[in-house]
N, C-alpha and C positions, 0 to 999 in steps of 0.2 A: 758119615753119620746118618742114621735113619730116624724117621719121625712118624708117629701115628697121630692123626688129627681126629678128634672125637667131638661129636655134637653134644652140647649140654643144653640145648634149647628147652627141653622139657623139665629140667631139674635145677638149672642155675637160676639164681635170682640176683640182680644187680645189688651190690653191697655185701655179698658174701665174702667172708674171709678166705685167705688162701687155703686154709685147712678145710673149711666147709666145701670149697670148690673142688679140692682134691677128692673128697669123699664122693661127690657126684660124678666125677670124671674117671675114676679109677676102674670101674667094674662093668661087667656084663656086655662085652663087645663081641659081635658075631664074626670072629676070625679064628684061625687055628692057633693052637698053642705054639706050633713051629714058627708061625708068622709073629706072634707076640714076643717070642724070644729073640727075634731079629732086630727089633726096634730099640733105639736108645733113649728116645724122649717122647713124651706125650704132650700134645698141644690141645687145650680145650678151645672149642669154637662155639661162639654164641651169636646167633643170627648172622652167620656167614663171616664173622670177624674173629680171628685168633685173639684170645683174651689172657690166657695164662699157660705156663709150661712147667713141666717137671721132668727130671731124669727118671728113667725107669730102672728100678733096682732088680726087678724080677717079674715074671709072668706066670700065672697059674690058672687052672680051670676053676671056674666058679660053679655054684650049684644050679645056676640058671642055664637054660638051653635056648637054641633057636632052631627053626625048621629048615631042612634042606630036602632036596629030592631023595636023598638017601636016608632020611629020617632025622630025628633030633640030634643036635651036636651041642657040646657044652660051650657056653660063652666064656670069654677070657677076661680075667681081671689082672690088674697090675699093682705091684708094690711101688710106690712113688717116693722119691727123695724130696728134698726141700725145693721150693719154687725157684726157677731160673728165669733170667730175662728172655723175652721173645727175641729170636734172631731175625734180622731183616729178611733173610731168604724164606722164613716161615710165613711172612706176611704176604708174599706174592705168589704163593702156591694156589693153583686153581682148586677150589675145595668142592669136589664132587663127592659128597659124603653118602655113599650107598649104604643103606641101613645104619646111617649115623656115624660111619667110620671110613677113613681113607688112610693108607700108609704110603710113605714115600721112602724108598731106600736110596742111600747116597745123595742126600740133599744137604 
């Protein structure tokens, strides 16, 4: 199973519903579409702590871009299923969120 951890520090507010949190967690991540299609679950991280998780139903290019040495690239968004419980192994992953995102394959 693979997981993508995403920072929601700038957009999440304590007390948000699962649906509201999914809206702020699902989109505009600076990864490739190929990587986005490899991950099974998305975990939202707030202030260094995993707070919610969803299964990924699909990945697609968003209209937003991010800059690379080779020029702008599209950011990736995810179609998410219903909220799932956080797995214990997701709580102990070192969260080095470069550009707000980190993915772990086979976790």
